[in-house]
FIMISE-785491 format. One line per 4 residues: their letters; for each residue x, y, z of C-alpha. Coordinates in pm, 1 decimal, always signed. Example, Ala and Ser with C-alpha at 12.3 -4.5 7.8 and 13.67 -1.06 7.14 Angstrom:
2
AS) +1230.0/-450.0/+780.0  +1367.0/-106.0/+714.0
This chain:
476
MGFI) -6161.5/-12412.7/-6589.2  -6200.4/-12328.8/-6218.4  -6197.4/-12566.2/-5923.2  -6576.4/-12589.1/-5894.6
QKHD) -6633.1/-12664.0/-6261.6  -6330.4/-12893.3/-6288.6  -6459.9/-13117.8/-6012.7  -6828.7/-13083.2/-6108.1
LWND) -6932.0/-12959.5/-5760.3  -7240.5/-12762.0/-5866.0  -7549.7/-12882.0/-6046.4  -7739.5/-12666.3/-6296.7
ALTR) -7963.6/-12517.4/-6027.1  -7667.1/-12396.2/-5818.8  -7500.4/-12253.3/-6130.8  -7815.0/-12053.1/-6210.3
QAAE) -7840.4/-11935.3/-5849.7  -7478.8/-11819.0/-5858.1  -7548.6/-11609.8/-6167.4  -7853.3/-11455.6/-5998.6
IGRR) -7646.8/-11372.3/-5688.3  -7397.5/-11187.6/-5906.5  -7678.5/-10970.1/-6042.5  -7828.3/-10918.6/-5697.4
VEAD) -7494.2/-10818.1/-5541.6  -7458.7/-10547.5/-5803.3  -7821.1/-10427.8/-5786.5  -7828.8/-10416.8/-5403.0
RVEV) -7483.5/-10259.6/-5378.7  -7341.7/-10536.2/-5164.8  -6984.5/-10442.3/-5073.7  -6854.1/-10750.9/-4892.1
IRFS) -6958.7/-11115.0/-4865.8  -6889.9/-11340.9/-4568.7  -6814.8/-11698.2/-4672.6  -6864.8/-11929.8/-4372.3
FPDQ) -6851.5/-12296.4/-4285.0  -6969.6/-12469.9/-3963.7  -6674.1/-12620.0/-3781.6  -6678.6/-12936.5/-3570.3
HGIL) -6847.5/-12746.8/-3284.1  -7109.7/-12581.9/-3507.0  -6930.9/-12244.0/-3485.7  -6920.1/-12042.9/-3808.4
RGKT) -6572.3/-11969.8/-3941.5  -6457.1/-11833.8/-4274.6  -6337.2/-11533.5/-4471.7  -6486.1/-11204.6/-4592.1
LVAS) -6423.2/-11103.8/-4954.0  -6494.8/-10774.6/-5125.3  -6776.8/-10800.1/-5376.4  -6544.1/-10775.2/-5676.2
ELAS) -6394.8/-11113.2/-5576.1  -6729.2/-11294.4/-5597.4  -6659.8/-11432.4/-5946.0  -6330.5/-11578.1/-5826.3
AFSS) -6499.7/-11742.5/-5526.1  -6765.4/-11887.2/-5758.6  -6494.4/-12028.9/-5980.4  -6208.9/-12138.0/-5756.7
GISL) -6358.5/-12141.5/-5407.3  -6173.5/-11991.1/-5110.7  -5873.6/-12153.6/-4945.6  -5816.2/-12172.5/-4571.0
ASSL) -5604.9/-12365.1/-4321.9  -5719.8/-12718.2/-4243.7  -5605.0/-12671.8/-3881.9  -5943.9/-12508.6/-3817.5
LMKD) -6083.9/-12862.4/-3800.4  -5841.2/-12967.3/-3528.7  -5939.2/-12726.0/-3251.3  -6129.2/-12773.8/-2927.7
TSHR) -6374.2/-12520.2/-2787.1  -6089.8/-12297.5/-2658.2  -5967.0/-12266.6/-3020.4  -5650.4/-12459.6/-2929.9
TVIP) -5517.0/-12694.2/-3197.9  -5531.7/-13029.9/-3017.5  -5451.9/-13267.0/-3305.2  -5090.1/-13250.9/-3423.9
IFNG) -5040.9/-13084.3/-3760.0  -4661.7/-13114.4/-3795.0  -4626.6/-13476.7/-3685.3  -4676.1/-13699.0/-3987.3
SNAI) -4758.9/-14010.9/-3788.5  -5040.2/-13843.0/-3591.3  -5167.8/-13582.0/-3834.2  -5491.7/-13637.0/-4026.7
PGME) -5421.1/-13749.6/-4386.4  -5443.4/-13458.0/-4627.1  -5409.0/-13201.9/-4348.8  -5042.1/-13243.1/-4255.8
GAAD) -4873.5/-12911.0/-4192.7  -5210.6/-12731.4/-4181.8  -5238.6/-12770.3/-4559.1  -5505.4/-12567.8/-4733.8
IIMV) -5855.9/-12693.8/-4793.4  -6112.2/-12522.1/-5016.1  -6442.5/-12363.1/-4913.5  -6693.3/-12406.9/-5196.1
PDPS) -6988.7/-12166.6/-5167.6  -7342.5/-12302.6/-5164.9  -7535.9/-12038.8/-5363.7  -7870.5/-12167.7/-5230.1
TFKI) -7779.1/-12028.8/-4885.9  -7708.0/-11667.9/-4990.9  -7847.3/-11398.8/-4761.5  -7803.7/-11025.7/-4721.7
LPWT) -7739.8/-10961.4/-4351.7  -7994.9/-10701.7/-4239.7  -7798.4/-10578.6/-3935.7  -7479.6/-10485.1/-4124.1
PGTG) -7527.1/-10265.6/-4435.8  -7387.0/-10388.8/-4764.6  -7296.5/-10736.2/-4637.8  -7383.1/-11067.2/-4801.9
WMLC) -7340.4/-11411.0/-4645.4  -7312.7/-11766.3/-4773.9  -7252.6/-12112.4/-4629.7  -6974.6/-12320.7/-4780.4
DLYF) -6874.4/-12686.7/-4798.3  -6516.7/-12809.2/-4752.9  -6310.6/-12996.0/-5013.3  -5952.4/-13109.5/-5047.9
RDGR) -5749.8/-12954.0/-5328.4  -5797.2/-13269.1/-5538.5  -6177.6/-13224.5/-5527.4  -6257.5/-13483.2/-5259.6
KVPL) -6500.0/-13393.9/-4980.6  -6335.0/-13329.3/-4647.1  -6484.8/-13624.9/-4454.9  -6464.8/-13447.3/-4116.5
ATRH) -6683.0/-13157.2/-4232.8  -7010.8/-13195.7/-4045.9  -7234.7/-13043.7/-4315.6  -7112.4/-13312.3/-4558.8
LCRN) -7167.5/-13576.9/-4291.8  -7525.7/-13469.0/-4223.7  -7603.5/-13458.7/-4594.3  -7463.8/-13811.2/-4631.1
VLTQ) -7696.4/-13961.4/-4368.6  -7990.5/-13766.1/-4513.2  -7909.4/-13929.8/-4847.5  -7915.6/-14273.3/-4681.7
LGDA) -8253.9/-14188.8/-4535.7  -8377.8/-14067.9/-4873.6  -8261.8/-14387.7/-5042.0  -8490.1/-14571.2/-4797.6
GYDF) -8782.9/-14356.4/-4915.8  -8798.7/-14108.5/-4627.6  -8760.5/-13735.6/-4570.3  -8656.5/-13607.6/-4227.1
MTGL) -8880.4/-13332.7/-4085.9  -8746.7/-13135.5/-3788.7  -8849.6/-12828.5/-3592.9  -8632.5/-12613.4/-3365.8
EVEF) -8729.6/-12507.3/-3014.3  -8429.1/-12331.5/-2861.2  -8375.4/-12185.6/-2514.0  -8097.7/-11934.9/-2441.1
HVTR) -8003.9/-11644.8/-2213.4  -8016.5/-11277.0/-2313.5  -7846.6/-11035.8/-2074.6  -7734.1/-10673.5/-2074.2
LIDA) -7363.1/-10624.0/-2142.5  -7204.9/-10436.9/-1851.3  -6834.7/-10496.8/-1917.7  -6710.4/-10669.3/-2232.8
KLAP) -6377.9/-10747.4/-2058.1  -6153.9/-10624.5/-2339.4  -5851.5/-10522.7/-2134.9  -5528.1/-10686.4/-2258.2
EDAG) -5515.0/-10913.2/-1953.1  -5860.2/-11048.9/-2046.5  -5728.5/-11208.5/-2366.0  -5651.5/-11579.8/-2374.6
QPGT) -5765.2/-11924.7/-2483.2  -6035.6/-11880.7/-2372.9  -6050.7/-11518.3/-2260.6  -6233.4/-11367.9/-1964.4
PPQV) -6613.0/-11388.3/-2016.0  -6806.8/-11061.2/-2012.4  -6982.1/-10919.6/-1708.6  -7357.9/-10907.0/-1762.3
GLLH) -7680.2/-10798.5/-1593.9  -8028.4/-10952.1/-1603.9  -8315.4/-10826.9/-1818.2  -8574.1/-10986.6/-1589.7
KGYN) -8554.7/-11173.8/-1258.6  -8718.3/-11492.8/-1378.8  -8962.6/-11744.8/-1228.2  -9256.1/-11588.1/-1411.0
YLTE) -9288.7/-11832.4/-1699.2  -9463.6/-11689.5/-2008.5  -9565.7/-11367.1/-1829.8  -9636.6/-11064.1/-2043.5
LNYD) -9462.6/-10842.7/-1787.0  -9128.6/-11018.5/-1837.5  -9183.4/-11030.6/-2212.4  -9218.6/-10654.1/-2215.7
QLDP) -8887.3/-10618.5/-2032.5  -8720.7/-10813.6/-2314.7  -8923.3/-10647.6/-2588.4  -8663.4/-10383.7/-2684.3
IFDI) -8410.1/-10649.8/-2786.1  -8677.1/-10904.5/-2888.7  -8815.8/-10653.8/-3138.6  -8471.8/-10601.3/-3292.6
LRRN) -8407.2/-10976.1/-3303.9  -8746.9/-11054.2/-3453.5  -8712.6/-10806.4/-3738.6  -8364.3/-10928.0/-3828.3
LQAL) -8444.7/-11300.2/-3805.4  -8755.6/-11254.0/-4017.9  -8552.9/-11058.0/-4273.3  -8320.4/-11359.5/-4294.6
GLGL) -8620.4/-11583.6/-4372.5  -8555.2/-11819.7/-4082.5  -8917.5/-11923.9/-4027.1  -8952.1/-11773.6/-3680.2
SSLE) -9278.5/-11880.5/-3519.1  -9276.2/-11748.9/-3159.8  -9070.9/-11560.5/-2899.2  -9131.3/-11676.1/-2543.5
IEFG) -9025.8/-11607.8/-2185.3  -8870.7/-11912.3/-2023.4  -8868.9/-11994.5/-1652.4  -8522.7/-11872.9/-1551.1
PSQA) -8383.2/-11520.0/-1510.9  -8312.6/-11355.6/-1847.3  -8401.7/-11683.1/-2022.3  -8588.9/-11691.6/-2350.9
ELVF) -8707.7/-11945.7/-2605.6  -8753.0/-11907.3/-2978.5  -8951.5/-12158.1/-3184.8  -8920.2/-12206.1/-3560.1
RADR) -9143.6/-12373.2/-3818.7  -9054.5/-12730.1/-3910.4  -8872.1/-12799.0/-4235.4  -8717.1/-13088.6/-4422.7
GLQP) -8366.7/-13216.5/-4467.6  -8061.4/-12998.4/-4410.2  -8247.7/-12668.6/-4385.9  -8313.6/-12668.6/-4007.7
ADDM) -7943.5/-12727.2/-3939.2  -7846.1/-12443.6/-4172.6  -8104.0/-12222.9/-4003.7  -7976.1/-12309.1/-3655.6
VLFR) -7612.8/-12214.0/-3721.0  -7722.1/-11884.9/-3876.7  -7974.6/-11816.5/-3599.0  -7717.1/-11863.1/-3323.1
SATK) -7449.1/-11657.0/-3491.2  -7692.6/-11383.3/-3597.0  -7844.6/-11359.4/-3248.1  -7504.7/-11316.9/-3082.9
QICR) -7396.7/-11053.4/-3335.8  -7721.4/-10853.7/-3323.0  -7732.8/-10854.6/-2943.2  -7369.7/-10746.1/-2912.8
RHGY) -7422.5/-10453.9/-3150.8  -7704.4/-10326.5/-2929.9  -7532.8/-10365.7/-2592.3  -7668.3/-10710.5/-2503.4
HASF) -7511.7/-11053.0/-2468.7  -7671.0/-11376.0/-2596.2  -7542.7/-11710.7/-2470.6  -7638.2/-12058.4/-2587.9
MCRP) -7434.1/-12214.7/-2307.3  -7652.9/-12472.5/-2137.7  -7607.0/-12369.8/-1774.4  -7426.9/-12036.1/-1730.5
RLPN) -7261.0/-11967.0/-1395.4  -7513.2/-11704.0/-1288.2  -7704.8/-11693.4/-957.7  -8047.8/-11864.2/-968.0
VMSS) -7987.5/-11980.7/-1323.4  -8201.0/-12236.7/-1508.5  -8050.9/-12470.0/-1769.1  -8131.7/-12416.7/-2135.7
GWHL) -8226.2/-12699.2/-2369.7  -8270.8/-12749.3/-2742.8  -8577.4/-12964.3/-2802.5  -8571.3/-13122.7/-3146.1
HQSL) -8911.0/-13220.2/-3289.5  -8881.8/-13488.7/-3555.8  -9083.8/-13710.7/-3784.5  -9045.5/-13900.5/-4109.8
CAKE) -9234.2/-13808.0/-4425.4  -9277.0/-14010.5/-4739.7  -9058.0/-13877.9/-5020.6  -9347.2/-13938.9/-5254.0
GGDN) -9653.9/-13746.6/-5139.7  -9511.2/-13610.6/-4814.7  -9741.1/-13801.4/-4576.4  -9636.7/-13810.3/-4209.5
LFMA) -9521.5/-14169.2/-4156.9  -9532.2/-14139.5/-3775.9  -9911.7/-14092.0/-3775.8  -10082.8/-14392.0/-3619.2
APGG) -10404.8/-14558.2/-3724.4  -10708.3/-14513.7/-3496.6  -10717.5/-14742.3/-3194.3  -10351.5/-14832.3/-3196.4
APLS) -10024.1/-14713.5/-3048.0  -9951.2/-14338.3/-3025.9  -9722.8/-14368.0/-3329.8  -9720.7/-14587.3/-3638.0
PIGM) -9497.7/-14898.1/-3638.9  -9233.3/-14691.6/-3823.3  -9256.4/-14424.9/-3553.6  -9233.8/-14677.0/-3270.0
HWLG) -8927.8/-14848.4/-3421.7  -8764.4/-14506.2/-3474.4  -8843.0/-14426.6/-3109.2  -8677.6/-14753.9/-3004.4
GLLD) -8364.3/-14668.6/-3200.8  -8337.2/-14329.1/-3033.1  -8365.5/-14492.8/-2690.2  -8122.4/-14776.3/-2757.3
NAAA) -7852.2/-14539.3/-2885.5  -7916.8/-14255.9/-2641.6  -7591.3/-14282.8/-2443.6  -7358.8/-14264.7/-2743.7
ATVF) -7574.5/-13998.9/-2913.4  -7532.9/-13758.4/-2621.9  -7187.6/-13662.1/-2751.5  -7374.1/-13509.0/-3046.7
TTPT) -7679.5/-13375.1/-2863.7  -7487.8/-13253.7/-2555.6  -7127.6/-13195.6/-2664.8  -7006.5/-12971.8/-2379.6
INGY) -6888.3/-13053.9/-2027.9  -7136.9/-12795.7/-1900.1  -7437.8/-12956.0/-2070.6  -7441.2/-13260.0/-1840.2
KRYR) -7517.9/-13036.5/-1543.7  -7868.0/-13006.5/-1690.3  -7954.6/-13376.0/-1652.7  -8117.9/-13380.3/-1310.6
PFSL) -8448.1/-13521.5/-1183.1  -8764.4/-13313.4/-1148.9  -8616.2/-13031.6/-1356.5  -8811.8/-13052.1/-1685.1
APDR) -8497.7/-13211.7/-1827.1  -8441.2/-13586.9/-1869.2  -8203.5/-13792.1/-1658.5  -8264.0/-14131.5/-1826.3
AIWG) -8340.9/-14280.3/-2168.4  -8718.2/-14307.1/-2147.4  -9025.5/-14202.6/-2344.0  -9377.5/-14094.6/-2263.3
CDNR) -9689.4/-13945.2/-2417.5  -9693.4/-13565.2/-2383.3  -9476.6/-13572.5/-2070.6  -9211.4/-13302.8/-2024.9
GVML) -9000.8/-13511.2/-1785.4  -8905.0/-13778.3/-2039.4  -8620.6/-13777.1/-2288.0  -8853.6/-13856.0/-2580.0
RVMG) -9193.7/-13691.0/-2563.4  -9441.6/-13842.0/-2810.1  -9687.1/-13583.5/-2938.6  -9997.0/-13627.5/-3148.6
GPSD) -10184.2/-13951.0/-3180.5  -10396.7/-14164.0/-3412.0  -10494.9/-13975.8/-3730.6  -10303.7/-13663.2/-3618.9
PASR) -10090.4/-13540.1/-3912.7  -9868.1/-13346.8/-3668.4  -9759.3/-13665.6/-3486.0  -9394.0/-13644.3/-3389.7
IENR) -9122.6/-13716.5/-3132.8  -8976.1/-13432.2/-2929.8  -8623.5/-13517.6/-2816.5  -8563.6/-13308.1/-2503.8
VGEP) -8207.2/-13425.0/-2441.7  -8015.3/-13166.1/-2644.4  -7838.7/-12847.8/-2540.1  -7847.2/-12528.6/-2749.6
AANP) -7468.2/-12539.0/-2800.1  -7489.4/-12861.2/-3004.8  -7358.3/-12872.2/-3360.2  -7692.4/-12892.3/-3546.9
YLYL) -7552.4/-13108.9/-3826.6  -7433.7/-13367.7/-3576.8  -7753.8/-13343.8/-3371.2  -7966.9/-13418.5/-3678.4
ASQI) -7727.2/-13685.4/-3803.5  -7729.7/-13862.2/-3466.0  -8108.0/-13887.0/-3474.8  -8107.8/-14033.1/-3825.0
VSGL) -7834.7/-14288.7/-3750.3  -8016.1/-14394.7/-3430.8  -8358.5/-14402.0/-3597.0  -8240.2/-14602.0/-3897.5
DGLA) -8087.0/-14854.8/-3660.0  -8424.1/-14881.9/-3485.7  -8602.1/-14937.0/-3818.6  -8351.7/-15202.0/-3926.4
RRAD) -8391.1/-15395.8/-3600.8  -8763.1/-15323.5/-3557.8  -8669.2/-15194.5/-3212.6  -8932.0/-15201.7/-2938.1
PGAS) -8930.9/-14886.5/-2717.1  -9129.7/-15055.9/-2440.7  -9413.4/-14898.1/-2248.6  -9477.2/-14528.6/-2200.4
ADAP) -9355.2/-14387.1/-1866.7  -9595.8/-14179.9/-1660.8  -9339.6/-14129.7/-1380.0  -9021.2/-14050.3/-1577.0
YATP) -8794.6/-13989.5/-1276.2  -8900.3/-14310.0/-1098.5  -8945.9/-14561.3/-1381.1  -8643.9/-14793.4/-1417.6
APHL) -8450.8/-14710.6/-1734.4  -8087.2/-14665.4/-1840.6  -7954.5/-14334.9/-1708.7  -7809.3/-14083.3/-1948.5
PRTL) -7434.2/-14026.8/-1916.0  -7361.0/-13806.1/-1616.9  -7050.9/-13653.3/-1774.3  -6911.5/-13584.6/-2118.5
DEAV) -6639.5/-13838.6/-2038.1  -6902.0/-14113.8/-1994.9  -7071.8/-14009.8/-2318.4  -6745.2/-14014.3/-2515.3
SALE) -6671.5/-14366.1/-2389.3  -7018.2/-14477.7/-2502.8  -6961.6/-14326.2/-2847.4  -6617.5/-14481.6/-2878.0
ASKV) -6770.1/-14826.0/-2818.0  -7076.8/-14774.9/-3041.7  -7090.7/-15004.6/-3344.1  -7401.9/-14822.3/-3466.7
FREG) -7231.8/-14483.1/-3488.1  -6907.7/-14627.0/-3621.6  -7105.8/-14786.8/-3902.5  -7330.4/-14483.6/-3956.6
LGDS) -7068.0/-14206.9/-3943.0  -6744.3/-14396.8/-4006.3  -6460.4/-14502.4/-3778.9  -6241.1/-14209.9/-3883.6
FVDY) -6498.8/-13948.8/-3786.4  -6583.8/-14113.6/-3453.5  -6214.7/-14146.3/-3365.1  -6154.6/-13784.2/-3467.6
LVRI) -6439.0/-13648.0/-3255.5  -6337.5/-13864.0/-2957.2  -5987.5/-13720.1/-2988.2  -6114.9/-13360.1/-2988.8
KRAE) -6345.8/-13418.2/-2692.4  -6090.0/-13605.1/-2484.0  -5848.8/-13311.7/-2521.6  -6124.3/-13081.3/-2394.4
IDRY) -6197.9/-13312.9/-2100.0  -5828.4/-13345.4/-2009.1  -5791.1/-12966.8/-1999.4  -6099.3/-12938.8/-1776.3
NLEV) -5971.6/-13203.4/-1535.5  -5644.7/-13014.3/-1486.7  -5820.5/-12687.7/-1398.0  -5861.1/-12599.1/-1029.1
SEWE) -6224.1/-12495.7/-983.2  -6368.1/-12245.3/-739.9  -6554.4/-12537.3/-575.7  -6224.1/-12711.0/-496.1
QREY) -6072.5/-12391.5/-360.3  -6372.0/-12329.6/-134.4  -6395.9/-12694.4/-25.2  -6032.9/-12772.1/+60.2
FDLF) -5812.6/-12461.7/+88.1  -5908.0/-12372.2/+446.4  -6011.3/-12720.1/+567.9  -5679.0/-12895.9/+508.1
């Protein structure tokens, strides 16, 4: 009896899907399969097995080092693994954990012949879920929401930069943690929002991306030219539950791989250090649906508020927990450079009806089945499982307290409201003190994430920036 069967980790549907994948791998002459899991930053990691090892993976899973969960964004291990008093229980000495494939996520990657791909979940060797694994965590809060009678509907609207690769910087001296970033050139000069002329300049790579993303079944809806130089936006159809998060991690990884193969560079960094750059955001559209019948529970009755009472309480929860939630929606030091007034990005926790300057843009209205909240606070580098989970934890808190979001703001950069954290350090402090997130995600996970992020912040604070060199070196 293998690990998966011994610990009863698959239901009947997953077992049937696994058998079908075995037949499909043989019929489609798949040669290798990439088994991946999303790490704490939402980056895909894992192992590639030859197709003949599929049966073993479907029986025993795939082992890997638990130290992968202890790294910051430079891939440095920042939580001790050989110090028993500080190491995470079950992971001392970088002990193995097990990746268990999720057969429902199987894809054949269209850009690399003969290659399959599958998402995995992480378990300890005794069959327990690894509690720090963010896909588990998101599924847990979705279960809490489901137990209350709700389904979570979300739609992805993601901005990013696509540039031409001039120099990949692969000389030995460019290696490091992190290494030297590549040198790139623009594909268009920007400041012509939604123009067909700029779209046509991106069309060669857009066409390649579109065909591959559609072949993956990611629900692509539109490809758009954003305001900044070489900036684009892709929009995807809304879906329920975990699926949008799964789609987001695959979309980001696929886009970077496809672009690189064709001589381009895709970056989901919020505000790259490029001249005349515009920040990129990830706007998350969200609503609640009834588990029975699927009705949109944010839709208001005629003559009332723009959202139903459920929608307004959810809105209040998102506002009240906005500061702590920014660690999940904006997890990088760079992302806080986007929060500035009069920039089509929010700078305070505020809502408004169809207003692009607010944090929470309410869309729809009485009797509109597409009624929803667009959270404009996020950056495209966010871990999608944590982004979704943060919205559910905040929204459920709002429902429990019947939170009042207050009045709509017509002047979002002038209306008094709590400001969003101005730095990742401020956001981490807000999360560390948050009873709502400690209750919703668990003390151990909050403490773990705070530890990872503080290591990242400490490393940043010790770095001498070009600004400091320019400001002080000659003056003093």
